[in-house]
DRENDRENLUM-186766 format. One record per residue (C-alpha): residue number from 1; residue in three letters; y, z, x. Coordinates in steps of 0.2 Angstrom, whole numbers, padded with zeros to 4 digits. Each point is the difference from the previous one (the first is absolute). Example, Ala and Ser with C-alpha at 12.3 -4.5 7.8 and 13.67 -1.06 7.14 Angstrom:
# residues 2
<r 1,"ALA",<-0022,0039,0062>>
<r 2,"SER",<0017,-0003,0006>>
END
This chain:
# residues 553
<r 1,"MET",<-0227,0115,0222>>
<r 2,"PHE",<0009,0012,-0011>>
<r 3,"GLN",<0007,0016,0007>>
<r 4,"ARG",<0000,0016,-0011>>
<r 5,"GLU",<0018,0006,-0002>>
<r 6,"PRO",<0002,0017,0008>>
<r 7,"GLN",<0000,0014,-0013>>
<r 8,"ARG",<0017,0007,-0004>>
<r 9,"ARG",<0003,0018,0001>>
<r 10,"SER",<0003,0009,-0016>>
<r 11,"ARG",<0017,0007,-0003>>
<r 12,"LEU",<-0005,0012,-0014>>
<r 13,"PRO",<0001,0018,0004>>
<r 14,"VAL",<-0016,0010,0004>>
<r 15,"GLY",<0002,0010,-0015>>
<r 16,"VAL",<0001,-0015,-0012>>
<r 17,"LYS",<-0015,-0008,0009>>
<r 18,"ASN",<-0010,0016,-0002>>
<r 19,"PHE",<0005,0001,-0019>>
<r 20,"PHE",<-0006,-0018,-0003>>
<r 21,"ALA",<-0016,0004,0010>>
<r 22,"ALA",<-0003,0016,-0011>>
<r 23,"PHE",<0004,-0010,-0016>>
<r 24,"GLY",<-0014,-0012,0005>>
<r 25,"ASP",<-0012,0014,0003>>
<r 26,"LEU",<0002,0005,-0018>>
<r 27,"LYS",<-0010,-0015,-0006>>
<r 28,"THR",<-0017,0008,0006>>
<r 29,"SER",<-0007,0017,-0003>>
<r 30,"THR",<-0004,0002,0018>>
<r 31,"GLY",<0018,-0004,0004>>
<r 32,"ARG",<0007,0012,-0013>>
<r 33,"ALA",<-0011,0014,0007>>
<r 34,"HIS",<0006,-0003,0017>>
<r 35,"LEU",<0018,0000,-0005>>
<r 36,"ALA",<-0002,0016,-0010>>
<r 37,"GLN",<-0008,0008,0016>>
<r 38,"GLN",<0014,-0007,0011>>
<r 39,"THR",<0013,0007,-0012>>
<r 40,"ARG",<-0007,0017,-0001>>
<r 41,"ALA",<-0001,0001,0019>>
<r 42,"THR",<0018,-0006,0002>>
<r 43,"ALA",<0006,0013,-0013>>
<r 44,"TRP",<-0010,0014,0008>>
<r 45,"ARG",<0007,-0005,0017>>
<r 46,"VAL",<0018,0000,-0006>>
<r 47,"ALA",<-0002,0017,-0009>>
<r 48,"ASP",<-0008,0007,0015>>
<r 49,"GLU",<0013,-0005,0012>>
<r 50,"THR",<0014,0006,-0012>>
<r 51,"THR",<-0009,0017,-0002>>
<r 52,"ARG",<-0002,0002,0019>>
<r 53,"ALA",<0019,-0003,0002>>
<r 54,"LEU",<0004,0013,-0013>>
<r 55,"THR",<-0012,0013,0006>>
<r 56,"ALA",<0002,-0001,0018>>
<r 57,"GLY",<-0018,-0008,0003>>
<r 58,"LEU",<-0010,0005,-0015>>
<r 59,"GLY",<-0009,-0015,-0007>>
<r 60,"LEU",<-0003,-0003,-0019>>
<r 61,"ALA",<-0018,0006,0001>>
<r 62,"ASP",<0005,0016,0009>>
<r 63,"VAL",<0014,0004,-0012>>
<r 64,"ARG",<-0013,-0002,-0014>>
<r 65,"ALA",<-0012,0011,0009>>
<r 66,"LEU",<0015,0013,0003>>
<r 67,"LEU",<0004,0000,-0019>>
<r 68,"ARG",<-0018,0003,-0004>>
<r 69,"GLY",<-0002,0014,0013>>
<r 70,"GLU",<-0013,-0010,0010>>
<r 71,"PRO",<-0003,-0001,0019>>
<r 72,"PRO",<0010,-0013,0010>>
<r 73,"VAL",<-0006,-0018,-0001>>
<r 74,"GLU",<0006,-0007,0016>>
<r 75,"LYS",<-0006,0006,0018>>
<r 76,"PRO",<0009,0007,0009>>
<r 77,"ASN",<0008,0011,-0013>>
<r 78,"VAL",<0017,-0009,-0005>>
<r 79,"ARG",<0005,0016,-0009>>
<r 80,"GLU",<0004,0008,0016>>
<r 81,"GLN",<0011,-0014,0005>>
<r 82,"ALA",<0009,0000,-0016>>
<r 83,"LEU",<0004,0019,0002>>
<r 84,"SER",<0007,-0004,0017>>
<r 85,"ARG",<0010,-0016,-0005>>
<r 86,"ALA",<0007,0003,-0017>>
<r 87,"PHE",<0016,0011,-0001>>
<r 88,"TRP",<-0005,0010,-0015>>
<r 89,"THR",<-0018,0004,0005>>
<r 90,"HIS",<0005,0003,0017>>
<r 91,"LEU",<0010,0015,-0006>>
<r 92,"ARG",<-0016,0008,-0007>>
<r 93,"PRO",<-0014,0008,0011>>
<r 94,"ARG",<-0016,-0010,0002>>
<r 95,"ALA",<-0010,0015,-0007>>
<r 96,"TYR",<0002,0017,-0008>>
<r 97,"TYR",<-0010,0016,-0001>>
<r 98,"LYS",<-0010,-0002,-0016>>
<r 99,"SER",<0004,0017,-0007>>
<r 100,"SER",<0018,-0002,0002>>
<r 101,"THR",<0000,-0015,-0012>>
<r 102,"LYS",<-0007,0009,-0014>>
<r 103,"PHE",<0011,-0002,-0016>>
<r 104,"SER",<-0003,0018,-0004>>
<r 105,"HIS",<0007,0006,0016>>
<r 106,"THR",<0016,-0011,0001>>
<r 107,"PHE",<0002,-0007,-0018>>
<r 108,"GLY",<0008,-0015,0009>>
<r 109,"PHE",<0017,0008,-0001>>
<r 110,"GLY",<0005,-0008,0017>>
<r 111,"PHE",<-0005,-0017,-0006>>
<r 112,"PHE",<0009,0001,-0016>>
<r 113,"ASN",<0016,0007,0009>>
<r 114,"VAL",<0000,-0016,0011>>
<r 115,"PHE",<-0002,-0011,-0015>>
<r 116,"PHE",<0014,0008,-0011>>
<r 117,"ALA",<0011,0000,0015>>
<r 118,"PHE",<-0003,-0019,0002>>
<r 119,"VAL",<0004,-0003,-0019>>
<r 120,"GLN",<0016,0010,0003>>
<r 121,"LEU",<0005,-0011,0014>>
<r 122,"ILE",<-0004,-0016,-0009>>
<r 123,"THR",<0008,0005,-0017>>
<r 124,"GLY",<0015,0008,0009>>
<r 125,"THR",<0004,-0015,0010>>
<r 126,"LEU",<-0001,-0011,-0016>>
<r 127,"LEU",<0012,0012,-0009>>
<r 128,"MET",<0012,-0001,0014>>
<r 129,"PHE",<0004,-0018,-0005>>
<r 130,"PHE",<0007,0006,-0017>>
<r 131,"TYR",<0007,0017,0003>>
<r 132,"GLU",<0018,0002,0005>>
<r 133,"PRO",<0004,0016,0009>>
<r 134,"SER",<0018,0003,-0007>>
<r 135,"PRO",<0006,0013,-0013>>
<r 136,"GLU",<0007,-0014,-0011>>
<r 137,"ARG",<-0016,-0012,0000>>
<r 138,"ALA",<-0015,0011,0003>>
<r 139,"TYR",<-0004,0005,-0018>>
<r 140,"ALA",<0004,-0018,-0006>>
<r 141,"SER",<-0011,-0008,0013>>
<r 142,"ILE",<-0015,0011,-0006>>
<r 143,"VAL",<0003,-0005,-0018>>
<r 144,"GLN",<0001,-0018,0005>>
<r 145,"LEU",<-0016,0001,0010>>
<r 146,"VAL",<-0010,0007,-0015>>
<r 147,"THR",<0008,-0011,-0013>>
<r 148,"GLN",<0003,-0017,0008>>
<r 149,"VAL",<-0012,-0001,0015>>
<r 150,"PRO",<-0017,-0006,-0004>>
<r 151,"LEU",<-0012,0014,0003>>
<r 152,"GLY",<0014,0010,0006>>
<r 153,"GLN",<-0004,0015,-0011>>
<r 154,"PHE",<-0018,-0001,0006>>
<r 155,"LEU",<0005,0000,0018>>
<r 156,"ARG",<0011,0015,-0002>>
<r 157,"HIS",<-0015,0009,-0009>>
<r 158,"LEU",<-0011,-0004,0015>>
<r 159,"HIS",<0012,0008,0012>>
<r 160,"HIS",<0003,0015,-0011>>
<r 161,"TRP",<-0019,0003,-0003>>
<r 162,"SER",<-0005,-0003,0018>>
<r 163,"ALA",<0013,0012,0006>>
<r 164,"ASN",<-0006,0014,-0011>>
<r 165,"LEU",<-0018,-0003,0004>>
<r 166,"LEU",<0004,-0001,0019>>
<r 167,"VAL",<0008,0017,-0001>>
<r 168,"LEU",<-0014,0007,-0010>>
<r 169,"PHE",<-0014,-0007,0012>>
<r 170,"VAL",<0010,0006,0015>>
<r 171,"LEU",<0000,0018,-0007>>
<r 172,"LEU",<-0018,-0001,-0005>>
<r 173,"HIS",<-0004,-0006,0018>>
<r 174,"LEU",<0010,0014,0008>>
<r 175,"LEU",<-0009,0013,-0012>>
<r 176,"ARG",<-0017,-0008,0005>>
<r 177,"VAL",<0003,0001,0018>>
<r 178,"TYR",<0006,0018,-0001>>
<r 179,"LEU",<-0014,0007,-0011>>
<r 180,"THR",<-0014,-0009,0011>>
<r 181,"GLY",<0008,0007,0017>>
<r 182,"ALA",<0002,-0018,0006>>
<r 183,"PHE",<0017,0005,0009>>
<r 184,"LYS",<-0008,0010,0014>>
<r 185,"GLN",<-0001,-0002,0019>>
<r 186,"THR",<0003,-0019,0005>>
<r 187,"ARG",<0007,-0004,-0018>>
<r 188,"ARG",<0015,0013,0001>>
<r 189,"LEU",<0013,-0013,0005>>
<r 190,"THR",<-0007,-0013,-0013>>
<r 191,"TRP",<0003,0013,-0014>>
<r 192,"SER",<0018,0003,0006>>
<r 193,"ILE",<0003,-0018,0000>>
<r 194,"GLY",<-0007,-0001,-0018>>
<r 195,"ALA",<0011,0014,-0005>>
<r 196,"LEU",<0015,-0009,0007>>
<r 197,"LEU",<-0005,-0015,-0010>>
<r 198,"LEU",<-0001,0010,-0016>>
<r 199,"GLY",<0018,0006,0002>>
<r 200,"LEU",<0005,-0018,0003>>
<r 201,"LEU",<-0009,-0006,-0015>>
<r 202,"LEU",<0008,0013,-0011>>
<r 203,"ALA",<0017,-0005,0006>>
<r 204,"ILE",<-0003,-0018,-0002>>
<r 205,"ALA",<-0007,0002,-0018>>
<r 206,"PHE",<0015,0012,-0005>>
<r 207,"ILE",<0013,-0012,0006>>
<r 208,"GLY",<-0009,-0015,-0009>>
<r 209,"TYR",<0001,0011,-0015>>
<r 210,"ARG",<0019,0000,0001>>
<r 211,"LEU",<0003,-0018,0004>>
<r 212,"PRO",<0001,-0007,-0018>>
<r 213,"MET",<0016,0009,-0002>>
<r 214,"ASP",<-0004,0007,-0018>>
<r 215,"ASN",<0006,0016,-0007>>
<r 216,"ALA",<-0017,0009,0001>>
<r 217,"VAL",<0004,0007,0018>>
<r 218,"THR",<0016,0009,0005>>
<r 219,"TRP",<0008,-0010,0014>>
<r 220,"GLY",<0011,0008,0013>>
<r 221,"ASN",<0010,-0015,0004>>
<r 222,"PRO",<-0004,-0017,-0006>>
<r 223,"ASP",<0009,-0008,0014>>
<r 224,"ASP",<-0014,0005,0011>>
<r 225,"LEU",<-0012,-0011,-0009>>
<r 226,"LEU",<-0001,-0013,0015>>
<r 227,"ARG",<-0005,0014,0012>>
<r 228,"TYR",<-0014,0006,-0012>>
<r 229,"TYR",<-0006,-0018,-0001>>
<r 230,"LEU",<0000,-0003,0019>>
<r 231,"LEU",<-0010,0016,0002>>
<r 232,"HIS",<-0012,-0005,-0014>>
<r 233,"THR",<-0003,-0018,0006>>
<r 234,"GLY",<0002,0001,0019>>
<r 235,"ILE",<0003,0016,0009>>
<r 236,"LEU",<-0013,0012,-0007>>
<r 237,"PRO",<-0014,-0013,-0003>>
<r 238,"GLY",<0003,-0006,0018>>
<r 239,"ALA",<-0003,0018,0006>>
<r 240,"GLY",<-0015,0002,-0011>>
<r 241,"LEU",<-0008,-0016,0007>>
<r 242,"LEU",<0001,0007,0017>>
<r 243,"LEU",<-0008,0016,-0006>>
<r 244,"VAL",<-0013,-0009,-0010>>
<r 245,"ALA",<-0005,-0010,0016>>
<r 246,"ALA",<-0001,0016,0010>>
<r 247,"HIS",<-0010,0009,-0014>>
<r 248,"TYR",<-0012,-0015,-0002>>
<r 249,"TYR",<-0003,-0002,0019>>
<r 250,"ARG",<-0005,0018,0002>>
<r 251,"VAL",<-0012,-0001,-0015>>
<r 252,"ALA",<-0008,-0017,0004>>
<r 253,"ARG",<0000,0000,0019>>
<r 254,"LEU",<0001,0018,0007>>
<r 255,"HIS",<-0010,0012,-0011>>
<r 256,"GLY",<-0006,-0010,-0015>>
<r 257,"ILE",<-0002,0007,-0018>>
<r 258,"SER",<-0007,0018,0000>>
<r 259,"LEU",<-0018,0003,-0005>>
<r 260,"PRO",<-0005,0012,-0014>>
<r 261,"ALA",<0002,0017,0007>>
<r 262,"ASN",<-0017,0006,-0006>>
<r 263,"GLU",<-0008,-0015,0009>>
<r 264,"GLU",<0011,0000,0016>>
<r 265,"GLU",<-0003,0019,0003>>
<r 266,"SER",<-0018,0001,-0007>>
<r 267,"PRO",<-0012,0011,0010>>
<r 268,"ASP",<-0013,-0014,-0002>>
<r 269,"ALA",<0001,-0013,0014>>
<r 270,"THR",<-0008,-0013,-0011>>
<r 271,"VAL",<0014,0002,-0013>>
<r 272,"ARG",<0013,-0002,0013>>
<r 273,"GLU",<-0008,-0015,0008>>
<r 274,"ASN",<-0002,-0009,-0017>>
<r 275,"ALA",<0018,0004,-0004>>
<r 276,"ARG",<0005,-0010,0015>>
<r 277,"ALA",<-0010,-0015,-0004>>
<r 278,"ARG",<0010,-0016,0001>>
<r 279,"VAL",<0004,-0012,-0014>>
<r 280,"ASN",<0009,-0017,0003>>
<r 281,"TYR",<0016,-0004,-0008>>
<r 282,"LEU",<-0007,-0017,-0003>>
<r 283,"PRO",<-0007,-0002,-0013>>
<r 284,"GLU",<-0003,0018,-0007>>
<r 285,"LEU",<0017,0007,0000>>
<r 286,"TRP",<0009,-0016,-0002>>
<r 287,"SER",<-0009,-0004,-0016>>
<r 288,"ARG",<0003,0017,-0007>>
<r 289,"GLU",<0018,-0001,0003>>
<r 290,"LEU",<0001,-0017,-0009>>
<r 291,"VAL",<-0007,0009,-0015>>
<r 292,"TRP",<0013,0014,0002>>
<r 293,"LEU",<0014,-0013,0002>>
<r 294,"ALA",<-0006,-0009,-0016>>
<r 295,"LEU",<0000,0016,-0010>>
<r 296,"ALA",<0017,0006,0007>>
<r 297,"LEU",<0008,-0017,-0005>>
<r 298,"LEU",<-0008,0000,-0017>>
<r 299,"GLY",<0006,0018,-0003>>
<r 300,"LEU",<0018,-0003,0007>>
<r 301,"PHE",<0002,-0016,-0011>>
<r 302,"ALA",<-0006,0009,-0015>>
<r 303,"LEU",<0013,0014,0003>>
<r 304,"ALA",<0014,-0012,0003>>
<r 305,"ALA",<-0005,-0010,-0016>>
<r 306,"TRP",<-0004,0014,-0012>>
<r 307,"GLY",<0004,0017,0009>>
<r 308,"GLY",<0018,0002,-0006>>
<r 309,"HIS",<0016,-0007,0006>>
<r 310,"ALA",<0009,0005,0016>>
<r 311,"PRO",<0014,0011,-0006>>
<r 312,"LEU",<0018,-0006,-0001>>
<r 313,"GLY",<0013,0011,-0009>>
<r 314,"ARG",<0018,-0004,-0005>>
<r 315,"PRO",<0012,-0007,0013>>
<r 316,"PHE",<0007,0014,0012>>
<r 317,"ASP",<0016,0008,-0007>>
<r 318,"SER",<0009,0012,0012>>
<r 319,"THR",<0009,0008,-0016>>
<r 320,"HIS",<-0016,0002,-0010>>
<r 321,"ARG",<-0015,0007,0009>>
<r 322,"ALA",<-0017,0002,-0007>>
<r 323,"ALA",<-0004,0017,-0009>>
<r 324,"THR",<-0014,0004,0011>>
<r 325,"MET",<-0003,-0005,0018>>
<r 326,"SER",<-0015,-0011,0001>>
<r 327,"VAL",<-0011,-0001,0016>>
<r 328,"PRO",<-0017,-0008,0004>>
<r 329,"TRP",<-0015,0010,-0003>>
<r 330,"PHE",<-0004,0002,0018>>
<r 331,"LEU",<0017,0009,0003>>
<r 332,"LEU",<-0002,0012,-0015>>
<r 333,"TRP",<-0005,0014,0012>>
<r 334,"TRP",<0017,-0002,0009>>
<r 335,"GLN",<0010,0001,-0017>>
<r 336,"GLY",<-0011,0015,-0004>>
<r 337,"LEU",<0006,0008,0017>>
<r 338,"ARG",<0018,-0004,-0004>>
<r 339,"LEU",<-0002,0010,-0016>>
<r 340,"ASP",<-0003,0015,0011>>
<r 341,"PRO",<-0012,0010,-0011>>
<r 342,"LEU",<-0005,0013,0013>>
<r 343,"VAL",<0013,0005,0013>>
<r 344,"LEU",<0016,0000,-0011>>
<r 345,"PRO",<-0008,0011,-0014>>
<r 346,"MET",<-0005,0012,0013>>
<r 347,"LEU",<0017,0001,0008>>
<r 348,"LEU",<0008,0002,-0017>>
<r 349,"GLY",<-0013,0014,-0004>>
<r 350,"LEU",<0004,0009,0016>>
<r 351,"ARG",<0019,-0001,-0004>>
<r 352,"ASP",<-0002,0006,-0018>>
<r 353,"GLY",<-0014,0013,0004>>
<r 354,"ALA",<0005,0007,0017>>
<r 355,"GLY",<0018,-0005,0001>>
<r 356,"ILE",<-0003,-0010,0016>>
<r 357,"ASP",<0008,-0017,-0002>>
<r 358,"LEU",<-0006,-0013,0012>>
<r 359,"THR",<0004,-0015,-0011>>
<r 360,"PRO",<0017,-0004,0009>>
<r 361,"PHE",<-0011,-0004,0016>>
<r 362,"TYR",<-0013,-0011,-0009>>
<r 363,"ASP",<0004,-0018,-0004>>
<r 364,"SER",<-0014,-0005,-0012>>
<r 365,"ALA",<0004,-0019,0001>>
<r 366,"LEU",<-0001,0001,0019>>
<r 367,"TRP",<-0015,0010,0002>>
<r 368,"GLN",<-0011,-0007,-0014>>
<r 369,"GLY",<0006,-0018,0000>>
<r 370,"ILE",<0001,-0003,0019>>
<r 371,"LEU",<-0006,0014,0011>>
<r 372,"VAL",<-0016,0005,-0009>>
<r 373,"PRO",<-0006,-0019,-0001>>
<r 374,"ILE",<0003,-0002,0018>>
<r 375,"PHE",<-0010,0015,0005>>
<r 376,"LEU",<-0014,-0005,-0011>>
<r 377,"GLY",<0000,-0017,0008>>
<r 378,"ALA",<0000,0007,0017>>
<r 379,"VAL",<-0015,0011,-0004>>
<r 380,"LEU",<-0009,-0015,-0007>>
<r 381,"LEU",<0004,-0009,0016>>
<r 382,"VAL",<-0007,0013,0012>>
<r 383,"ALA",<-0014,0006,-0011>>
<r 384,"PRO",<-0014,-0006,0012>>
<r 385,"TYR",<0008,0009,0015>>
<r 386,"LEU",<0002,0016,-0010>>
<r 387,"ASP",<-0018,-0001,-0005>>
<r 388,"ALA",<-0005,-0002,0018>>
<r 389,"LEU",<0010,0015,0005>>
<r 390,"TRP",<-0009,0010,-0014>>
<r 391,"ASP",<-0017,-0005,0007>>
<r 392,"LYS",<0006,0004,0018>>
<r 393,"PHE",<0007,0017,-0006>>
<r 394,"TRP",<-0018,0005,-0007>>
<r 395,"GLY",<-0008,-0008,0015>>
<r 396,"ARG",<-0011,-0012,-0010>>
<r 397,"ALA",<-0005,-0018,0002>>
<r 398,"PRO",<0009,-0012,-0012>>
<r 399,"SER",<-0011,-0004,-0015>>
<r 400,"ARG",<0003,-0011,-0015>>
<r 401,"LEU",<-0014,0009,-0011>>
<r 402,"GLY",<0007,0007,-0015>>
<r 403,"ARG",<-0008,0017,0003>>
<r 404,"GLN",<0009,0001,0016>>
<r 405,"ARG",<0017,-0005,-0007>>
<r 406,"LYS",<0002,0011,-0016>>
<r 407,"LEU",<0017,0006,0004>>
<r 408,"GLY",<0006,-0017,0004>>
<r 409,"ILE",<-0007,-0008,-0016>>
<r 410,"ALA",<0007,0015,-0010>>
<r 411,"LEU",<0017,-0003,0007>>
<r 412,"GLY",<-0001,-0019,-0004>>
<r 413,"LEU",<-0005,0003,-0018>>
<r 414,"PHE",<0014,0013,-0002>>
<r 415,"ALA",<0012,-0013,0006>>
<r 416,"LEU",<-0007,-0012,-0012>>
<r 417,"MET",<0002,0012,-0014>>
<r 418,"GLY",<0017,0004,0005>>
<r 419,"TRP",<0005,-0019,0000>>
<r 420,"LEU",<-0007,-0002,-0018>>
<r 421,"ALA",<0008,0016,-0006>>
<r 422,"PHE",<0017,-0005,0006>>
<r 423,"SER",<-0002,-0018,-0006>>
<r 424,"LEU",<-0005,0007,-0018>>
<r 425,"LEU",<0015,0012,0001>>
<r 426,"ALA",<0012,-0014,0003>>
<r 427,"TYR",<-0009,-0011,-0013>>
<r 428,"PHE",<0002,0013,-0014>>
<r 429,"ALA",<0016,0007,0005>>
<r 430,"SER",<0015,0000,-0012>>
<r 431,"THR",<0017,-0005,0006>>
<r 432,"GLY",<0017,0000,-0009>>
<r 433,"SER",<0006,0011,-0014>>
<r 434,"PRO",<-0011,0004,-0015>>
<r 435,"ALA",<0009,-0012,-0011>>
<r 436,"GLU",<-0002,-0014,0013>>
<r 437,"ARG",<-0019,0003,0001>>
<r 438,"ILE",<-0002,-0001,-0019>>
<r 439,"ALA",<0010,-0016,0000>>
<r 440,"HIS",<-0010,-0007,0014>>
<r 441,"GLU",<-0016,0004,-0009>>
<r 442,"PHE",<0004,-0008,-0016>>
<r 443,"LEU",<0014,-0013,0004>>
<r 444,"PRO",<0001,-0004,0019>>
<r 445,"GLU",<0013,-0013,0004>>
<r 446,"GLU",<-0013,-0011,0008>>
<r 447,"CYS",<-0019,0001,0002>>
<r 448,"GLU",<-0004,0011,0015>>
<r 449,"ARG",<-0012,-0008,0013>>
<r 450,"ALA",<-0017,0009,0001>>
<r 451,"VAL",<-0002,0010,0016>>
<r 452,"PHE",<-0019,-0004,0002>>
<r 453,"PRO",<-0006,-0018,-0001>>
<r 454,"LEU",<-0009,-0006,-0016>>
<r 455,"LEU",<0009,0013,-0010>>
<r 456,"PRO",<0012,-0008,-0014>>
<r 457,"ALA",<0019,0002,0002>>
<r 458,"GLU",<0007,0014,-0011>>
<r 459,"CYS",<0012,-0007,-0013>>
<r 460,"GLY",<0003,0014,-0012>>
<r 461,"ALA",<-0007,0005,-0017>>
<r 462,"VAL",<0014,-0011,-0009>>
<r 463,"ARG",<-0005,-0016,0008>>
<r 464,"ARG",<-0018,0003,-0002>>
<r 465,"ILE",<0002,0001,-0019>>
<r 466,"GLY",<0007,-0018,0000>>
<r 467,"TYR",<0014,-0010,-0008>>
<r 468,"ALA",<-0008,-0002,-0017>>
<r 469,"GLN",<-0004,0018,-0003>>
<r 470,"LEU",<0018,0006,0004>>
<r 471,"PRO",<0010,0000,-0017>>
<r 472,"ASN",<0019,-0001,0001>>
<r 473,"GLY",<0009,0016,-0004>>
<r 474,"THR",<0006,0017,0007>>
<r 475,"TYR",<-0013,0013,0001>>
<r 476,"GLU",<0003,0019,0003>>
<r 477,"VAL",<-0015,0006,0010>>
<r 478,"ALA",<0001,0017,-0008>>
<r 479,"ARG",<-0006,-0006,-0017>>
<r 480,"TYR",<-0017,-0006,0007>>
<r 481,"ALA",<-0010,0016,0003>>
<r 482,"ALA",<-0018,-0005,-0004>>
<r 483,"PRO",<-0011,-0014,0008>>
<r 484,"SER",<-0001,-0016,-0010>>
<r 485,"ALA",<-0011,-0015,-0001>>
<r 486,"GLU",<0015,-0011,0003>>
<r 487,"PRO",<0002,-0003,0019>>
<r 488,"PHE",<0019,0001,-0001>>
<r 489,"GLU",<0001,0016,-0011>>
<r 490,"ASN",<-0014,0008,0011>>
<r 491,"MET",<0011,-0004,0016>>
<r 492,"LEU",<0015,0008,-0008>>
<r 493,"ALA",<-0011,0016,-0003>>
<r 494,"GLN",<-0006,0000,0018>>
<r 495,"LEU",<0018,-0001,0005>>
<r 496,"ARG",<0005,0015,-0011>>
<r 497,"VAL",<-0014,0010,0009>>
<r 498,"ARG",<0006,-0005,0017>>
<r 499,"LEU",<0018,0005,-0004>>
<r 500,"ALA",<-0006,0017,-0006>>
<r 501,"GLN",<-0009,0003,0016>>
<r 502,"ALA",<0014,-0006,0011>>
<r 503,"ASP",<0010,0013,0010>>
<r 504,"VAL",<0016,-0003,-0010>>
<r 505,"ASP",<0010,0009,-0014>>
<r 506,"ASP",<0000,-0008,-0017>>
<r 507,"ALA",<-0006,-0017,0005>>
<r 508,"ARG",<0002,-0014,-0013>>
<r 509,"ALA",<-0004,-0018,0000>>
<r 510,"GLN",<0002,-0016,-0010>>
<r 511,"ILE",<-0006,-0018,0002>>
<r 512,"ILE",<0010,-0015,-0006>>
<r 513,"ILE",<-0008,-0016,-0002>>
<r 514,"GLU",<0011,-0016,-0003>>
<r 515,"GLU",<-0003,-0018,-0002>>
<r 516,"TRP",<0011,-0005,0014>>
<r 517,"GLN",<-0003,-0019,0000>>
<r 518,"ALA",<-0013,-0011,-0007>>
<r 519,"ASN",<-0017,0006,0006>>
<r 520,"LEU",<0008,0014,0010>>
<r 521,"LYS",<0002,0018,-0004>>
<r 522,"LYS",<0012,0013,0008>>
<r 523,"ILE",<-0009,0017,0001>>
<r 524,"THR",<0011,0016,0004>>
<r 525,"LEU",<-0007,0017,0004>>
<r 526,"ARG",<0014,0014,-0001>>
<r 527,"ILE",<-0004,0018,0005>>
<r 528,"VAL",<0012,0014,-0002>>
<r 529,"TRP",<-0001,0018,0005>>
<r 530,"THR",<0011,0016,0003>>
<r 531,"PRO",<0006,0000,0018>>
<r 532,"ARG",<-0004,0014,0011>>
<r 533,"ALA",<0013,-0004,0014>>
<r 534,"SER",<0017,-0008,0000>>
<r 535,"SER",<-0007,-0015,0010>>
<r 536,"ASP",<-0013,-0003,-0014>>
<r 537,"THR",<0006,-0014,-0012>>
<r 538,"GLY",<-0013,0005,-0013>>
<r 539,"THR",<-0004,-0017,-0005>>
<r 540,"LEU",<-0011,-0015,0006>>
<r 541,"GLU",<-0001,-0017,-0007>>
<r 542,"ARG",<-0012,-0014,0005>>
<r 543,"THR",<0000,-0018,-0007>>
<r 544,"ILE",<-0012,-0014,0002>>
<r 545,"TYR",<-0003,-0017,-0008>>
<r 546,"LEU",<-0017,-0006,-0006>>
<r 547,"HIS",<-0004,-0018,-0004>>
<r 548,"ARG",<-0013,-0005,-0013>>
<r 549,"ASP",<-0011,-0008,0013>>
<r 550,"SER",<0000,0015,0011>>
<r 551,"ALA",<-0018,0007,0003>>
<r 552,"TYR",<-0003,0017,0008>>
<r 553,"GLU",<-0016,0010,0001>>
END
C-alpha cells in the first residue's frame, strides 16, 4: 500500500498567499465583487482607525456628520468623549449660551486674536532661524532673508501683517467689550488682565518694529539690540502667555462670554430664558470656527502676497538720521502727545499774556512722553472699578444697558476721538525747517514707509516722474511760474509755489540733473535763502541717484 506523503507547510508569507488568492478571485465576476467589497471594508477600517487616533475617539462617520452639522452617529455620544480626551477641544467648554455666540454681538474678535497670535508665534519662531541680533549683522540678515531664502519675503510679510491685524483686532475687542458693558461685576479682573495684555502687545510690536536696524527709527543705543531682541522673543511673550492663560480661563471657565445686555436684562422672562439656551461646541460652533479660520488664512495670505511689502529702510547710520521719526500707526497718538499741542501753548500764553512763567517747572518730554501715557494706562486698567464706584456713589445696581451708561459711553467715545485726534495730529505734523520740509516733499533721500498699512510709500515728486522724463540740465525754479502739461515742468511750477509759501526770506531753488553713469542719473536739489540768525546756513542741498529701471508710484 502506498502512503500519502505528509503535506509540507508553505513557507510563503501570509500577505503573499493572500495576494495570490485575491489574484485567483479576479478570474470570476463573483470573486471580483467579493474582492472589491473586501477592499472597501479594509480601507474604511484603516481610515476609521486613523481618524479615531487623530480625533481622540471620533470615527470617520462621526467626523463626516460633524462637518455636515448632523447629530452623532454612534451611541453613546463619542463627541463628549472627544471633548474630554483631546487637548485642544478640552480647552473649550462643552456648550455656550446661544445668545453669547451671535456674530453681531462679539464679531469673533477673541477668536481672531488667538488666531493671529498663533501666526505670530509660528512665523516669529521661523524668523529666529535667520535673524542675527547684532548691530553689525541685523540689517544684512533681513536682506539675506528676503533675497536668498525661499519664501523668506513671504514669511516676513506674514509676520508683519499678522502683527498689524493682531493689534487692530485687540483694540476692536477692547472697544466692543467697553461699549457693551461686558467688563462689569465678575468680569472686572478679566478686563484688567486684558488691559495689561494690550500694554504688553504694544511693547512687543514696537520693539519688533525696531529690530531690522534700519534708519527709519531713531535708536538710542544700537548696542542694546540684543536686549531688545530678548524682550521681543522671550521675556515679554512669556509674560503675555501667562496673562493669556489667566484671561482665557476666566472667560471660558468662570463667567463665560457675556450675553447681549438687552437680552440679559430684559424685563421679559422668556427673553432671558431663551438667551441662556445652550448650544454645543460640537458641531455648531466648531464648524463655524472652521469657516472663520479658512477666511482668516485666505485674507492673511492675500495680504502677505499682494498687500504691500513689510517696510525696510536704509541701514542704520548714527551720523545720518532720518528727517522724520517714523512710528507704527498704533503709536501715532503717543507721538501726537509728545508734540504737546495743549499744555505747552497754554503755559506760553499765560507767560506772554499774564506774565506768569511756569515753563521752567514743566518738562514737556517727561510729562507728555512718559507720565501722561502711564496715567492713561492706569485709568484703562482700573476702569471697571471706577465704574463700580460710580454706581455705588449713586446707589444704583450695576447695569450694562446703554441707557443706564450714558456717561460711561460718552467718556469712551471721547477717549476714542482723542486717540484719533492725536494720531492725525502726529500724522500730518511738520518737522524740520521749511527748506527741509520742501526737500522732503519733492526729493526725499529715501522712500518713507507708510504709517498705515496698505498705503504706498512716499518717494517724492521727482522719483514719481521717472528716469525717462527727467531731462539733463540745470533748471532755475523761478522761471517756471505756470502749470504745464509736461510732468517735469509742472513739478517745477509746484516747487516754485511751495517756496513762495514757505516761511523763509528770498527762497530760491534749482534742480541739476546729470547723466552720472550709464542708465544712472544724479539729481541735486539746491535751496538757498536769506538767513535770519547766525546759526542759519541759508542753504540746503539734497542729492539722489535714479536708475533707469526704477519704478515709483
